[in-house]
C-alpha positions as CSV (number, residue, x, y, z in Angstrom):
1,M,-30.6,8.7,-93.8
2,F,-27.0,7.5,-93.2
3,T,-23.9,4.8,-93.4
4,G,-21.8,5.9,-90.1
5,I,-19.1,6.5,-92.3
6,I,-17.7,10.1,-91.2
7,E,-16.2,12.6,-93.5
8,Q,-15.8,15.6,-91.2
9,R,-15.2,16.9,-88.0
10,G,-16.1,20.1,-86.8
11,I,-15.8,22.0,-83.9
12,I,-18.5,23.7,-82.2
13,K,-17.5,28.2,-82.2
14,H,-21.1,28.6,-80.3
15,V,-23.8,27.9,-78.5
16,I,-27.2,29.9,-78.2
17,I,-29.4,28.1,-75.2
18,N,-33.2,29.6,-76.9
19,G,-36.0,27.7,-74.1
20,T,-35.5,24.5,-74.1
21,N,-33.5,24.8,-77.2
22,R,-29.7,24.6,-77.9
23,S,-28.4,26.1,-81.0
24,F,-25.0,25.4,-82.4
25,H,-22.9,27.3,-84.8
26,V,-20.6,23.9,-86.4
27,E,-17.3,24.9,-88.3
28,S,-16.2,22.6,-91.2
29,P,-14.3,22.1,-93.5
30,L,-17.8,21.1,-95.2
31,S,-19.7,23.9,-93.9
32,H,-19.7,25.8,-96.9
33,E,-21.4,22.4,-99.1
34,L,-24.0,22.2,-97.1
35,K,-27.9,23.8,-97.8
36,V,-30.1,24.6,-95.8
37,D,-33.0,22.1,-94.6
38,Q,-30.1,19.0,-95.3
39,S,-30.1,16.3,-93.2
40,V,-26.3,15.7,-91.6
41,S,-25.3,13.2,-88.6
42,H,-23.3,15.1,-85.8
43,D,-22.2,12.8,-83.6
44,G,-24.7,10.3,-85.1
45,V,-27.5,13.3,-84.5
46,C,-29.9,13.7,-86.9
47,L,-29.9,17.4,-87.3
48,T,-31.2,20.4,-89.8
49,V,-29.4,22.4,-91.2
50,E,-30.4,26.3,-90.4
51,K,-28.2,28.7,-91.7
52,V,-24.8,28.2,-93.5
53,E,-22.4,31.8,-93.1
54,N,-18.5,30.1,-95.0
55,N,-17.2,27.5,-93.1
56,T,-19.6,26.9,-90.5
57,H,-23.4,25.9,-90.4
58,I,-26.0,25.6,-87.8
59,V,-28.3,23.4,-86.6
60,T,-30.2,23.3,-83.1
61,A,-31.4,20.0,-81.2
62,I,-34.6,20.6,-79.4
63,E,-35.0,18.8,-76.0
64,E,-36.0,15.3,-76.8
65,T,-32.8,16.0,-78.0
66,L,-30.4,16.9,-75.6
67,K,-32.4,14.0,-73.7
68,K,-31.1,11.4,-74.9
69,T,-27.3,12.6,-76.2
70,N,-24.9,13.9,-74.4
71,L,-25.6,17.3,-76.9
72,N,-26.6,18.9,-73.5
73,T,-22.3,18.3,-72.2
74,W,-21.0,20.3,-76.1
75,K,-19.5,23.5,-75.3
76,I,-17.3,26.0,-77.6
77,G,-13.8,23.1,-79.0
78,T,-16.2,20.2,-78.9
79,I,-15.2,18.4,-81.8
80,V,-17.7,16.4,-83.7
81,N,-18.3,13.7,-85.9
82,L,-19.7,15.3,-89.2
83,E,-21.6,12.4,-92.0
84,R,-24.0,14.0,-95.2
85,C,-27.3,11.8,-95.8
86,L,-26.8,8.6,-97.8
87,Q,-27.5,8.7,-101.8
88,F,-29.0,5.7,-103.1
89,N,-26.0,5.6,-105.9
90,G,-22.6,4.1,-104.9
91,R,-21.6,1.5,-102.3
92,I,-22.6,2.0,-99.5
93,D,-20.1,1.5,-96.5
94,G,-21.0,1.0,-92.9
95,H,-24.5,0.2,-92.0
96,I,-27.5,2.1,-92.6
97,V,-27.4,4.3,-89.8
98,Q,-31.2,6.9,-89.2
99,G,-29.6,9.4,-87.3
100,H,-31.8,8.2,-84.3
101,V,-29.7,7.8,-80.8
102,D,-31.3,5.5,-79.0
103,T,-29.6,6.1,-75.9
104,T,-25.7,7.2,-75.0
105,A,-22.8,5.6,-72.8
106,T,-20.4,5.1,-70.6
107,C,-16.7,5.5,-71.9
108,N,-15.0,3.1,-69.7
109,K,-11.5,1.6,-70.9
110,V,-9.8,2.9,-73.0
111,I,-6.4,0.0,-74.5
112,E,-3.7,1.0,-77.0
113,K,-3.0,-2.2,-78.7
114,D,0.6,-1.4,-80.8
115,G,-1.0,0.1,-83.5
116,S,-4.8,-0.3,-82.9
117,W,-6.9,1.1,-80.4
118,E,-9.9,-0.7,-78.2
119,Y,-12.4,1.2,-76.9
120,S,-15.7,-1.2,-74.1
121,F,-18.4,1.1,-73.3
122,Q,-21.0,0.8,-70.2
123,F,-25.1,1.0,-71.5
124,D,-28.6,0.8,-69.2
125,K,-28.5,-2.8,-69.8
126,K,-32.0,-2.2,-70.6
127,F,-30.9,-2.2,-74.8
128,A,-29.6,-5.3,-74.1
129,S,-31.6,-7.5,-76.1
130,L,-30.6,-4.9,-79.2
131,I,-26.6,-6.0,-79.4
132,I,-25.0,-8.6,-80.8
133,E,-21.5,-9.7,-80.8
134,K,-20.1,-9.3,-84.3
135,G,-22.8,-6.8,-84.8
136,S,-23.2,-3.3,-85.7
137,I,-23.4,0.1,-83.6
138,T,-22.2,3.8,-83.8
139,I,-21.1,5.1,-81.3
140,N,-21.3,8.6,-82.4
141,G,-22.1,8.7,-85.8
142,T,-19.1,6.0,-86.4
143,S,-20.3,2.7,-87.9
144,L,-18.6,-0.5,-85.8
145,T,-18.1,-4.1,-84.7
146,C,-18.7,-4.9,-81.2
147,F,-17.2,-7.4,-79.5
148,N,-16.1,-8.6,-76.2
149,I,-20.6,-8.2,-74.8
150,N,-22.3,-8.7,-72.1
151,E,-25.9,-7.7,-70.2
152,N,-24.1,-4.5,-70.4
153,E,-20.9,-4.4,-72.0
154,F,-19.9,-4.2,-75.6
155,T,-16.2,-3.7,-77.0
156,V,-15.3,-1.9,-80.5
157,A,-11.2,-1.4,-82.0
158,I,-10.5,1.0,-83.7
159,I,-7.6,1.0,-86.7
160,P,-5.6,4.5,-87.7
161,Y,-7.7,6.0,-90.3
162,T,-10.5,5.8,-87.6
163,Y,-9.0,7.0,-84.6
164,H,-7.4,9.8,-86.7
165,H,-10.2,11.4,-88.2
166,T,-13.0,11.4,-85.9
167,N,-13.4,12.5,-82.7
168,I,-13.5,9.0,-81.6
169,S,-9.5,9.8,-80.2
170,Y,-11.2,12.3,-78.5
171,L,-12.4,9.5,-75.8
172,K,-11.1,9.1,-72.3
173,E,-12.4,7.0,-69.7
174,G,-15.8,8.8,-68.4
175,S,-16.3,10.1,-71.7
176,I,-20.3,10.5,-72.8
177,V,-21.0,8.8,-76.3
178,N,-24.4,8.9,-78.4
179,I,-25.4,4.9,-79.2
180,E,-27.2,3.5,-82.3
181,F,-28.4,0.0,-82.1
182,D,-28.4,-1.3,-85.2
183,M,-31.5,-1.2,-87.3
184,I,-32.5,-4.5,-88.2
185,G,-32.1,-5.5,-84.6
186,K,-34.6,-3.1,-83.4
187,Y,-37.1,-4.7,-86.0
188,V,-36.3,-7.8,-85.3
189,N,-37.0,-7.1,-81.4
190,R,-39.9,-5.6,-82.3
191,I,-41.1,-8.1,-83.8
192,Q,-40.8,-10.9,-80.9
193,Q,-42.6,-8.5,-78.5
194,V,-45.9,-8.3,-80.1
195,S,-45.9,-11.8,-82.0
């Protein structure tokens, strides 16, 4: 369980393909603090730490994860957002994030607003019922508020801190991102479907 408040950025230093799996060597300022078996959000995807070596940790994504996320596009030099799991001993900033990516979305517009930025994204309209105006959404693990929603598009506004401390600053038109819709909205949607 996570909050969508990114702690650090990491860089992919090595990718190993083993059958249908991909293992990633991630170098970051928090890698040396991690422990084997710990859950860490990588661009919004909950992955288990398998090994820690100095400033690098290793995680593996299986076929199911690679199908639903943008991890199959990661290569050496890719910058990823990192967040360690939630501790229930303080304030919860952001919103409750599971690290279970629902789908990917494509960035279709970036507007610089003289001190902030607006990013628009397009997604599969079958997920339209899971997103609401001014609701929470997770993009590459970052908790954000969406607006200007239609059946398959939404926009988020990015403040300077988020722009400079996450990998959002690397996104451009055509970039593929990981999306996790708000968990509460998913439960409400499910209840309505089975009632």
